[in-house]
C-alpha positions as CSV (number, residue, x, y, z in Angstrom):
1,M,59.6,-43.1,-30.6
2,R,61.7,-43.4,-27.5
3,V,65.2,-44.9,-27.9
4,V,66.5,-47.9,-26.1
5,P,69.6,-46.8,-24.3
6,R,73.1,-48.3,-24.8
7,W,73.1,-49.7,-21.2
8,A,70.1,-51.8,-22.1
9,L,71.9,-53.1,-25.2
10,A,74.9,-53.9,-23.0
11,S,72.7,-55.9,-20.5
12,A,71.0,-57.7,-23.4
13,V,74.3,-58.7,-24.9
14,A,75.6,-59.9,-21.5
15,A,72.6,-62.1,-20.7
16,P,73.4,-65.0,-23.2
17,I,77.1,-64.7,-22.6
18,L,76.6,-65.2,-18.8
19,L,74.2,-68.1,-19.3
20,I,76.1,-70.0,-22.0
21,G,79.5,-69.2,-20.7
22,G,78.4,-70.2,-17.2
23,W,77.1,-73.6,-18.2
24,T,80.1,-74.3,-20.4
25,L,82.7,-73.4,-17.8
26,A,80.8,-75.0,-14.9
27,A,80.4,-78.3,-16.9
28,A,84.1,-78.4,-17.6
29,R,84.8,-78.2,-13.9
30,Q,82.7,-81.3,-13.0
31,P,84.9,-84.3,-12.2
32,G,84.3,-87.4,-14.4
33,G,82.6,-85.3,-17.1
34,F,79.1,-83.8,-17.4
35,D,76.5,-84.7,-20.0
36,P,74.7,-81.5,-21.0
37,V,72.1,-83.6,-22.9
38,T,70.8,-85.5,-19.9
39,E,71.7,-83.2,-17.0
40,T,70.1,-79.9,-16.2
41,I,71.7,-76.5,-15.8
42,S,70.5,-76.4,-12.2
43,A,72.7,-79.5,-11.5
44,L,75.7,-77.3,-12.1
45,A,74.6,-75.0,-9.3
46,A,73.4,-77.7,-6.9
47,V,74.7,-77.7,-3.4
48,D,77.1,-80.6,-4.1
49,A,78.3,-79.4,-7.5
50,T,82.0,-78.7,-8.0
51,D,82.6,-75.0,-8.2
52,R,78.9,-74.3,-8.0
53,W,79.6,-70.6,-7.7
54,I,80.3,-70.4,-11.5
55,M,76.7,-71.4,-12.5
56,T,75.2,-69.5,-9.6
57,L,76.9,-66.3,-10.7
58,G,75.9,-67.0,-14.3
59,L,72.2,-67.4,-13.2
60,A,72.3,-64.3,-10.9
61,G,73.9,-62.2,-13.6
62,L,71.4,-63.4,-16.2
63,G,68.5,-62.4,-13.9
64,L,70.0,-59.0,-13.3
65,C,70.5,-58.5,-17.0
66,H,66.9,-59.2,-17.7
67,C,65.8,-56.7,-15.1
68,V,68.1,-54.0,-16.5
69,T,67.0,-54.7,-20.1
70,A,63.4,-54.5,-19.1
71,A,64.0,-51.0,-17.5
72,G,65.6,-49.9,-20.8
73,L,62.9,-51.1,-23.2
74,R,61.1,-47.8,-23.1
75,P,59.2,-48.1,-26.4
76,L,57.4,-51.3,-25.3
77,A,54.2,-51.7,-23.4
78,P,54.7,-51.7,-19.6
79,A,53.0,-55.1,-19.2
80,G,55.6,-56.8,-21.4
81,R,58.5,-55.0,-19.6
82,A,57.1,-56.0,-16.2
83,L,56.9,-59.7,-17.3
84,L,60.5,-59.6,-18.6
85,A,61.6,-58.2,-15.2
86,L,59.5,-60.9,-13.4
87,G,61.5,-63.5,-15.4
88,G,64.7,-61.8,-14.2
89,V,63.6,-61.9,-10.6
90,G,62.6,-65.6,-11.0
91,T,66.0,-66.3,-12.4
92,L,67.6,-64.6,-9.4
93,A,65.5,-66.8,-7.2
94,V,66.7,-69.9,-9.1
95,A,70.2,-68.9,-8.2
96,A,69.2,-68.2,-4.6
97,F,67.5,-71.6,-4.0
98,P,69.8,-74.3,-5.4
99,L,69.0,-77.9,-5.7
100,P,70.0,-80.0,-2.6
101,A,72.8,-82.5,-2.6
102,G,72.2,-85.9,-4.1
103,G,70.0,-84.8,-6.9
104,G,66.9,-84.1,-4.7
105,D,64.1,-81.8,-5.5
106,S,63.5,-78.3,-4.0
107,V,60.1,-76.7,-4.0
108,P,61.4,-73.1,-3.9
109,H,63.7,-73.9,-6.8
110,T,61.0,-75.5,-8.8
111,L,58.6,-72.6,-8.2
112,A,61.3,-70.0,-9.1
113,A,62.2,-71.9,-12.3
114,T,58.5,-72.2,-13.3
115,V,58.0,-68.4,-12.9
116,A,61.3,-67.6,-14.8
117,F,60.6,-69.9,-17.7
118,G,57.0,-68.9,-18.0
119,A,57.5,-65.2,-17.8
120,L,60.5,-65.2,-20.1
121,A,58.5,-67.1,-22.7
122,L,55.3,-65.0,-22.5
123,W,56.6,-61.4,-22.1
124,P,56.7,-60.6,-25.9
125,A,53.0,-61.3,-26.1
126,L,52.4,-58.2,-23.9
127,A,55.2,-56.0,-25.2
128,A,53.9,-54.7,-28.5
129,P,53.8,-50.9,-28.6
130,R,50.4,-49.3,-28.6
131,T,48.8,-48.1,-31.8
132,T,45.5,-46.4,-32.6
133,T,44.4,-48.3,-35.7
134,T,43.1,-51.8,-36.1
135,R,45.4,-52.5,-39.0
136,G,48.3,-51.0,-37.1
137,R,47.6,-53.3,-34.1
138,A,47.6,-56.4,-36.3
139,R,50.8,-55.4,-38.1
140,R,52.6,-54.6,-34.8
141,H,51.4,-57.6,-32.9
142,A,52.3,-60.2,-35.5
143,P,56.1,-60.3,-34.9
144,W,55.6,-60.3,-31.1
145,A,53.2,-63.3,-31.4
146,A,55.7,-65.1,-33.6
147,L,58.4,-64.5,-31.0
148,T,56.2,-65.7,-28.2
149,V,55.5,-69.0,-30.1
150,G,59.2,-69.3,-30.8
151,L,60.0,-69.1,-27.1
152,A,57.0,-71.2,-25.9
153,L,57.8,-74.2,-28.1
154,P,61.2,-75.1,-26.6
155,V,59.8,-74.5,-23.1
156,A,57.0,-76.9,-23.9
157,W,59.6,-79.4,-25.1
158,F,61.5,-79.0,-21.8
159,V,58.3,-79.5,-19.8
160,A,57.4,-82.6,-21.8
161,E,60.9,-84.0,-21.1
162,L,60.5,-83.3,-17.4
163,A,57.0,-84.9,-17.3
164,T,58.1,-88.1,-19.1
165,G,61.5,-88.4,-17.6
166,G,63.0,-88.1,-21.1
167,E,66.7,-88.6,-21.9
168,R,67.1,-85.1,-23.4
169,I,66.1,-83.0,-20.4
170,G,69.4,-81.1,-20.4
171,L,69.3,-80.4,-24.1
172,A,65.7,-79.2,-24.0
173,E,66.4,-76.9,-21.1
174,R,69.4,-75.4,-22.8
175,V,67.5,-74.7,-26.0
176,A,64.7,-73.1,-24.0
177,A,66.9,-71.1,-21.7
178,G,69.2,-70.1,-24.5
179,A,66.3,-68.8,-26.6
180,E,64.9,-66.8,-23.7
181,A,68.3,-65.3,-23.1
182,L,68.7,-64.2,-26.7
183,A,65.2,-62.9,-27.3
184,P,65.7,-59.6,-25.4
185,L,68.9,-58.9,-27.4
186,L,67.0,-59.5,-30.7
187,V,64.3,-57.0,-29.5
188,V,66.8,-54.4,-28.4
189,A,68.8,-54.6,-31.6
190,G,65.6,-54.4,-33.7
191,L,64.3,-51.3,-31.8
192,R,67.6,-49.5,-32.0
193,T,67.9,-50.2,-35.7
194,A,64.3,-49.0,-36.3
195,S,65.0,-45.9,-34.2
196,G,68.2,-45.2,-36.2
197,R,66.3,-45.4,-39.5
198,R,63.7,-43.0,-38.3
199,R,66.3,-40.5,-37.3
200,Q,68.0,-40.8,-40.7
201,R,64.7,-40.3,-42.5
202,G,63.9,-37.3,-40.3
203,T,67.3,-35.8,-41.1
204,A,66.9,-36.3,-44.8
205,A,63.5,-34.7,-44.8
206,R,64.7,-31.5,-43.2
207,P,65.3,-28.6,-45.7
208,P,68.9,-27.5,-46.0
209,T,69.8,-24.3,-44.1
210,A,71.3,-21.3,-45.8
């Protein structure tokens, strides 16, 4: 089994730090206060936001981290890794196309956010390593399916808040985005732990040398 390199672990660790640290620091810089329950992350990087560069850098760094992590997830299926990288590119596009001043809409920003949220919710469904047996496939796919559901549910909540003009749009978005930022770290940590256990078993099984 191929090992996930340390640089992929570093990028997976950095992703949630950049996102959560970005929205926390950027919100603190807004005059008159900022309500994270009702206002979106994108509002912190909008054209008229105070110190918008903070959230813009946070989003750009997050997108780059997803791309780097995808490159390092060698044990996983290429389709899943590609979808994770697509989510990273979509996040970069979110940073590149900010919301306009005055709280208006932006078609490029909306499209980029849709791609990012969708890809980052669905990539685990295509990421399970290949196996040759039917029983092995079922066993391997179960945790990936569970992770996909766990990511899709908060995204569905966010979409519902957007569609209905709910009062918890900001909270729903933060739950969804936070979960998607943490998921690659959970996967990397799990793969590295499993690889370490295999190495330990292999070492223990070797006969002692004279």
